[in-house]
N, C-alpha and C positions, 0 to 999 in steps of 0.2 A: 370431452371425449370420454367414453367409457371403454375400459379395457376389460375384457372377459376371458378367463381361461376355458379351454375347450370343455372340461368336464361340466362347468357350470352352465356354458352355453348350450350344451345338449339338453339340460332339464329346464331351461328357461328360454327357449328359442322363440316360442310365440311372443313372449314379453320383449325380446330383444328387436324382433321384426316390428312390433308397434313402436317402439322407441325409435327406429330408423326411420318409420313413416312420419314420425312426429318432428323429424328433423335432426335428431341426435346422431352423432358420429359413434359408432360402434366397431370397436377392433377386437379381433379374436386372437388370442395368444396361447402359445404352448410353452409350457413351463415359464411363463413370464415374459415370453418374448413375442412381440407381434408378428402374425404370420398372415392374416388375412383382415378385410374390412368388409362389413355389410354397408351395401348401399341400396337406395330404392330403385326399382326397376322403372325405367321411363321408356314408354312407348314413343315410336316415331311415326308421324302421319304418314299415310302410303304415299302422299304427294311429294313427300321429301326423300323417298327412298330412289336410289339409282337402279336401273336395270343392270342385270348381270349378263354379260356376254356381249358379243358383237352383233350388231344389227337389231337391237332390241329397242332402239329409240325411234325407229321409223325413218331415220334421216339416213341418205346414202352414205356408206363409209368411204367410198372412192368416188371421185368426180372422174368420169370418163371422158371428159372433153379433151384434157391434154393427151390422153392416149389415142383418141380418135385423130387429133392433129399430127402426132407422131407417126401413126399409121398411114395418113395421107401423104406424108412427105416421103416415107421411106417404108413401103408396105412389105418388101422381101424380108426385111429384118425381123418382122413380127409374124410371119406365116410360118407354120409348122412344115418341116421337110422331113417326111417319114424314112427318107433314105440317109438322113444325116445319122452318122455312128454315134454321135452324143445324145440324140433322142432316143431314149428307151424308157 
């Protein structure tokens, strides 16, 4: 593991990046105390990325079969009554 102070790291950044790419651990220090670590950037294949948000997978989020069964057994509970004072 190589520990480098900030001042030295600024002037030798290219060499430090090469060291990291060769597999060496590089730690940046401020006043002799470690504050950061340089690591190689690893790209993730797009096939392994998860979609962000709901409905991005193409699979249905909700299975409506249970709702349809409940509606069939008691439809007045699931119908909107516009005269209901709680409905606004």
